[in-house]
C-alpha positions as CSV (number, residue, x, y, z in Angstrom):
1,M,-8.8,12.0,-8.0
2,T,-9.0,15.4,-6.8
3,V,-7.3,16.2,-3.6
4,R,-8.2,19.8,-1.5
5,D,-5.1,21.3,-1.2
6,P,-4.3,22.0,2.9
7,R,-2.2,24.7,2.1
8,S,-5.0,27.1,0.7
9,P,-6.6,29.2,3.6
10,S,-10.1,27.3,2.4
11,A,-8.9,24.1,3.8
12,G,-9.4,24.6,7.7
13,G,-7.9,26.0,10.5
14,A,-5.7,24.4,13.2
15,E,-7.7,21.1,13.3
16,P,-5.7,18.4,11.1
17,A,-7.1,17.5,7.9
18,P,-8.9,14.1,8.2
19,G,-7.6,10.5,6.4
20,L,-4.3,10.1,8.4
21,R,-3.9,6.6,9.9
22,H,-1.2,5.1,12.0
23,R,-0.2,2.1,13.7
24,L,2.7,1.4,16.2
25,V,4.6,-1.6,15.8
26,S,6.6,-1.8,19.2
27,G,8.4,-4.8,19.7
28,G,11.6,-4.0,18.3
29,S,15.0,-4.3,20.4
30,S,17.1,-2.4,18.5
31,G,16.6,1.1,20.1
32,L,15.5,2.5,16.9
33,L,11.6,4.2,15.9
34,V,11.3,4.4,12.6
35,V,8.1,6.5,11.2
36,V,7.2,4.9,8.1
37,Y,5.3,7.2,5.8
38,S,3.1,4.9,3.3
39,Q,2.9,5.6,-0.3
40,V,0.4,6.9,-2.7
41,R,-2.5,4.1,-3.3
42,V,-2.2,2.4,0.0
43,P,-5.7,1.3,1.0
44,D,-7.1,2.3,4.3
45,G,-6.4,-0.1,7.1
46,K,-3.0,-1.1,5.3
47,F,0.1,0.6,5.6
48,G,3.1,1.0,3.1
49,L,6.3,-1.0,3.6
50,E,5.1,-2.8,6.3
51,R,6.1,-6.2,5.4
52,M,9.3,-5.2,5.0
53,F,10.0,-3.5,8.2
54,S,8.5,-6.3,10.0
55,A,11.8,-8.6,9.1
56,T,13.7,-5.8,11.2
57,R,14.5,-5.3,14.9
58,H,12.8,-1.9,14.9
59,A,9.8,-0.6,16.6
60,C,8.0,1.4,13.5
61,L,5.3,3.8,13.5
62,F,3.6,3.5,10.2
63,L,1.5,6.0,9.0
64,N,-0.8,6.6,5.8
65,D,-2.5,9.8,4.3
66,T,-5.7,7.7,2.9
67,R,-6.5,11.1,0.9
68,N,-3.4,10.5,-1.2
69,G,-3.0,14.4,-0.4
70,W,0.8,14.2,0.5
71,Y,0.6,14.5,4.2
72,L,-0.4,18.3,3.7
73,G,-2.2,19.9,6.6
74,Q,-1.6,16.4,8.6
75,E,1.4,18.1,11.0
76,E,-0.6,18.1,14.1
77,A,-1.6,14.5,13.9
78,I,1.7,13.3,12.8
79,D,3.4,14.7,15.5
80,A,0.4,13.6,18.0
81,A,1.2,10.0,16.7
82,I,5.1,10.4,17.3
83,A,4.4,11.5,20.4
84,A,2.5,8.9,21.6
85,A,4.7,6.4,19.9
86,I,7.8,7.9,21.8
87,D,5.7,7.4,25.2
88,V,5.5,3.9,24.4
89,V,8.8,2.9,22.8
90,R,11.3,5.5,24.6
91,P,13.7,5.0,21.4
92,K,17.4,6.1,21.6
93,R,17.0,7.2,18.0
94,I,14.3,8.3,15.4
95,L,14.4,8.0,11.6
96,H,11.7,9.1,9.2
97,Y,11.8,6.9,6.0
98,G,9.5,7.1,2.9
99,A,9.2,6.5,-1.0
100,S,7.5,9.1,-3.4
101,M,4.5,10.7,-1.3
102,G,5.9,9.0,1.6
103,G,9.3,10.4,0.7
104,Y,8.2,14.1,0.6
105,A,6.3,13.5,4.3
106,A,9.4,11.6,5.6
107,L,11.9,14.6,4.3
108,V,9.5,17.4,5.4
109,T,8.7,15.8,8.8
110,G,12.2,15.3,9.4
111,L,13.2,18.7,8.7
112,R,10.1,20.1,10.4
113,R,11.1,18.2,13.6
114,G,14.8,17.8,13.6
115,D,14.6,14.8,15.6
116,G,16.1,11.9,13.5
117,A,17.6,11.2,10.1
118,I,15.8,10.7,6.9
119,H,15.8,8.6,4.3
120,A,13.6,9.9,1.2
121,F,13.3,7.9,-2.0
122,G,12.1,10.1,-5.3
123,P,10.6,13.0,-2.9
124,E,9.0,15.7,-5.1
125,L,10.9,18.8,-4.3
126,E,8.2,21.1,-5.5
127,L,4.6,19.5,-5.8
128,G,2.2,19.7,-8.6
129,R,4.2,20.1,-11.5
130,S,3.2,18.5,-14.8
131,G,4.1,14.8,-15.3
132,S,4.3,14.3,-11.1
133,Q,2.2,11.6,-9.2
134,S,1.2,14.9,-6.8
135,A,-0.3,16.7,-10.1
136,L,-2.2,13.2,-10.9
137,Y,-3.8,13.3,-7.6
138,G,-5.1,16.8,-7.8
139,L,-2.4,18.9,-6.2
140,P,-2.3,22.3,-8.0
141,H,0.6,23.6,-10.0
142,P,2.9,25.8,-8.1
143,G,2.8,28.6,-10.7
144,T,6.7,28.8,-11.2
145,P,8.3,28.2,-14.6
146,A,10.3,24.6,-14.7
147,G,13.4,26.3,-15.5
148,A,13.5,28.2,-12.1
149,L,13.9,25.1,-10.4
150,A,11.9,26.1,-7.4
151,L,11.7,24.4,-3.8
152,D,9.1,23.8,-1.9
153,P,8.9,26.2,0.9
154,A,8.5,23.3,3.2
155,L,11.8,22.1,2.3
156,D,13.7,25.4,3.2
157,G,15.5,23.5,6.0
158,L,17.7,21.5,3.3
159,R,19.1,25.1,2.9
160,R,20.5,25.4,6.3
161,E,23.0,23.3,8.4
162,L,21.4,20.0,8.9
163,V,21.3,18.3,12.3
164,H,21.1,14.5,11.3
165,P,21.7,13.0,8.2
166,V,19.5,13.4,5.1
167,H,19.4,10.8,2.4
168,L,18.1,11.6,-0.8
169,Y,17.6,9.1,-3.2
170,F,16.6,9.6,-6.9
171,G,16.4,7.3,-10.1
172,H,17.5,9.6,-13.1
173,L,15.6,7.4,-15.4
174,D,12.2,9.6,-15.0
175,P,12.2,12.9,-15.6
176,V,10.5,13.8,-12.3
177,D,13.2,12.1,-10.2
178,S,15.6,14.2,-12.6
179,A,13.9,17.4,-11.5
180,G,14.7,16.6,-7.9
181,V,18.1,16.2,-8.6
182,A,18.5,19.3,-10.6
183,R,17.0,21.2,-7.7
184,V,19.5,19.9,-4.8
185,L,22.3,20.9,-7.6
186,A,21.0,24.0,-8.8
187,Q,20.4,25.5,-4.9
188,G,23.1,23.5,-3.5
189,L,21.0,21.9,-1.1
190,G,21.9,19.7,2.0
191,G,22.0,16.0,2.4
192,R,23.4,13.1,0.7
193,L,22.3,12.9,-2.9
194,F,22.2,9.8,-4.7
195,D,21.6,10.1,-8.3
196,L,20.8,6.6,-9.4
197,A,20.4,4.3,-12.6
198,S,16.6,3.7,-11.6
199,C,13.4,5.0,-12.0
200,H,10.8,6.8,-9.9
201,A,10.1,4.0,-8.1
202,S,13.6,3.3,-7.3
203,H,12.8,1.7,-3.7
204,D,11.3,-1.1,-5.4
205,H,14.3,-1.4,-7.4
206,L,16.5,-1.5,-4.9
207,Y,14.6,-3.8,-2.6
208,T,14.8,-6.2,-5.8
209,L,18.4,-5.8,-5.8
210,N,18.5,-6.6,-1.8
211,V,20.0,-3.3,-1.3
212,I,17.0,-1.9,0.9
213,R,17.4,-5.0,3.2
214,K,20.7,-4.3,3.7
215,I,20.3,-0.5,4.4
216,T,17.2,-0.9,6.8
217,R,18.8,-3.7,8.7
218,T,20.5,-1.7,11.6
219,F,20.8,1.8,9.4
220,D,24.2,1.6,10.3
221,R,25.5,0.4,6.8
222,D,26.5,3.5,4.6
223,P,24.1,3.3,1.8
224,E,26.6,4.7,-0.8
225,D,28.5,1.2,-0.2
226,E,25.7,-0.8,-1.0
227,L,24.5,0.8,-4.1
228,A,28.1,1.5,-5.4
229,A,28.5,-2.2,-5.0
230,R,25.4,-2.8,-7.4
231,G,26.9,-0.2,-10.0
232,L,23.9,2.0,-9.4
233,I,25.4,5.5,-8.5
234,R,25.7,7.3,-11.9
235,P,25.8,10.9,-11.2
236,L,25.2,12.6,-14.8
237,P,25.6,16.3,-15.4
238,R,23.5,19.1,-14.1
239,A,22.2,20.2,-17.2
240,F,21.1,16.9,-18.3
241,H,18.9,16.7,-15.2
242,A,17.5,20.4,-15.9
243,G,17.1,19.4,-19.7
244,F,15.6,16.2,-19.0
245,A,12.9,17.7,-16.3
246,A,12.1,20.3,-18.3
247,A,11.3,18.6,-21.5
248,G,9.7,15.7,-19.7
249,E,7.2,18.2,-17.8
250,A,6.7,19.8,-21.0
251,L,5.6,16.6,-22.7
252,A,3.1,16.1,-19.9
253,A,1.7,19.5,-20.3
254,G,0.5,18.5,-24.0
255,E,3.4,20.4,-25.5
256,R,4.9,19.4,-28.7
257,L,9.1,18.5,-28.9
258,T,10.6,17.7,-31.7
259,P,13.4,15.4,-31.7
260,E,15.9,17.8,-32.7
261,Q,15.2,19.5,-29.2
262,L,16.5,16.3,-27.4
263,D,19.6,16.0,-29.4
264,A,21.6,18.1,-27.2
265,L,20.5,16.0,-24.1
266,A,21.3,12.9,-25.8
267,A,24.7,13.9,-26.1
268,L,25.3,14.9,-22.4
269,A,23.9,11.0,-21.6
270,P,24.5,8.9,-24.6
271,G,22.6,5.7,-24.3
272,H,20.5,7.1,-21.4
273,A,17.1,4.8,-21.4
274,G,14.6,7.3,-19.7
275,L,15.8,9.7,-22.4
276,L,15.5,7.4,-25.0
277,R,12.0,6.8,-23.9
278,L,11.2,10.6,-23.6
279,R,12.6,10.8,-27.1
280,A,10.1,8.0,-28.4
281,E,7.3,9.6,-26.9
282,A,8.1,13.0,-28.4
283,A,8.3,11.2,-32.0
284,A,4.9,9.7,-31.2
285,G,3.4,13.0,-30.4
286,T,4.5,14.9,-33.6
287,G,3.1,11.7,-35.9
288,D,6.6,10.1,-36.4
289,L,5.6,6.5,-35.3
290,A,8.3,4.8,-37.1
291,L,11.1,7.0,-35.3
292,A,9.1,6.2,-31.9
293,V,9.1,2.8,-32.7
294,D,12.9,2.6,-33.2
295,L,13.8,4.9,-30.4
296,M,11.7,2.9,-28.1
297,Q,13.2,-0.4,-29.0
298,A,16.8,1.0,-28.2
299,A,15.4,2.4,-25.0
300,E,14.6,-1.2,-24.0
301,A,17.8,-2.5,-25.6
302,A,19.6,-0.4,-23.1
303,I,18.0,-1.5,-20.1
304,A,18.2,-5.3,-21.4
305,R,22.4,-4.7,-21.8
306,D,22.6,-3.1,-18.1
307,P,22.5,-5.8,-15.4
308,A,21.9,-3.4,-12.8
309,L,18.8,-2.4,-14.4
310,H,17.0,-5.7,-14.5
311,G,15.6,-5.3,-11.2
312,L,13.6,-2.7,-12.3
313,P,9.6,-3.0,-11.5
314,K,8.0,-4.7,-14.0
315,R,5.0,-2.2,-14.2
316,W,7.8,0.4,-15.3
317,R,9.3,-1.9,-17.9
318,K,6.4,-3.2,-19.7
319,D,5.2,0.4,-20.2
320,L,7.8,0.3,-22.9
321,P,7.1,-2.5,-24.9
322,L,3.2,-1.9,-24.6
323,A,3.8,1.7,-26.3
324,R,5.8,0.3,-28.8
325,A,3.0,-2.4,-29.7
326,G,0.6,0.1,-30.1
327,W,2.6,2.6,-32.4
328,M,3.2,-0.6,-34.6
329,L,-0.5,-1.2,-34.8
330,A,-0.6,2.2,-35.7
331,L,1.5,1.9,-38.8
332,G,-0.2,-1.3,-39.6
333,R,2.6,-3.9,-38.6
334,T,0.1,-6.2,-37.0
335,E,1.9,-9.2,-36.9
336,A,5.1,-8.1,-35.4
337,A,2.6,-6.3,-32.7
338,L,1.4,-9.6,-31.9
339,A,4.6,-11.2,-31.7
340,L,6.0,-8.7,-29.3
341,L,2.8,-8.7,-27.3
342,A,3.0,-12.5,-27.1
343,D,6.5,-12.0,-25.5
344,C,5.3,-9.4,-23.3
345,R,2.7,-11.7,-22.0
346,E,5.1,-14.3,-21.2
347,T,7.6,-11.9,-19.5
348,F,5.3,-9.9,-17.7
349,G,2.2,-11.9,-17.0
350,P,-1.3,-11.2,-17.5
351,D,-2.2,-7.6,-18.0
352,E,-5.5,-6.0,-19.1
353,R,-3.2,-3.5,-21.8
354,I,-2.2,-6.6,-23.1
355,D,-5.1,-7.9,-23.9
356,A,-6.7,-5.2,-25.1
357,L,-3.9,-4.5,-27.5
358,R,-4.2,-8.0,-28.8
359,A,-7.9,-7.7,-29.2
360,A,-7.6,-4.9,-31.5
361,A,-4.7,-6.6,-33.4
362,E,-6.8,-9.2,-33.8
363,T,-9.7,-7.3,-34.9
364,G,-7.3,-5.3,-37.3
365,R,-6.0,-8.6,-38.7
366,G,-9.7,-10.0,-39.2
């Protein structure tokens, strides 16, 4: 899907770009107005995280960019919706909250307005880079080299003294989130950085572990206490984050990476499930499917050994064995692949990809 970039001159003048939807739920009694920015792919008429926040006592303004355009060019519409909500709710405090696309919007808007705390999960700190969700949805590459670890100009507020708390949550099992950590560390950006044993969908992971509900109930608890209690705060060296991010971006851009290129990263984070996955995908890219199978199996084993990772979203976890099954089929290991696919179906439930691989295996066996 291609989205016209509202940052370009051809995107229009002062009028806000179309596609922003909003809904105010004003019945809260906490004195807090939470502006909740929906993640990508939330259908028109619905709002991300709405059900989750319905269990709180907060007034909530839900926003959704139905274009999946990272809320670019929506500043006037967002400000108008917030102003109208403030007139109704008269809150004592305001807070900006979101994950992924919504995390970027929460961060940009909260910094621009300077009117409340920010909780941003997995925000891309430079949009359009290869392998990112924003690139998948058509936002253009920024043109800067990966090694520059450049910052989106809309986030320059992170370089200045912050008036309100800014909480940045990144799951370092995915290169796109490691890129966020690397940018914060390289540029000495403000805000509280949480370098987590999680994936890009860290919000879903933390919700499964009941961390999110504890944080959002009052927003008075220190997130660090809740995250540390689950063993999720695991800072890794800056060099690892920069190298992992660059390698992931290169692979997503179609470059061939040899396992040897990734050995130095493995020494910085032994047994890192995300790096093992990347090394498996790199090996497959060079045609070494046997090594790819072994590395992916090692990644799955690392996840299985770590209790904190058991709550990772199923949609993320099942990508690993399904990739391994495909490589096994290509190697002619049909029976082993079928056994793995049967286990996947039992663990993750019905899935079109599982069915397609099983059909391919049955055809090959026949």
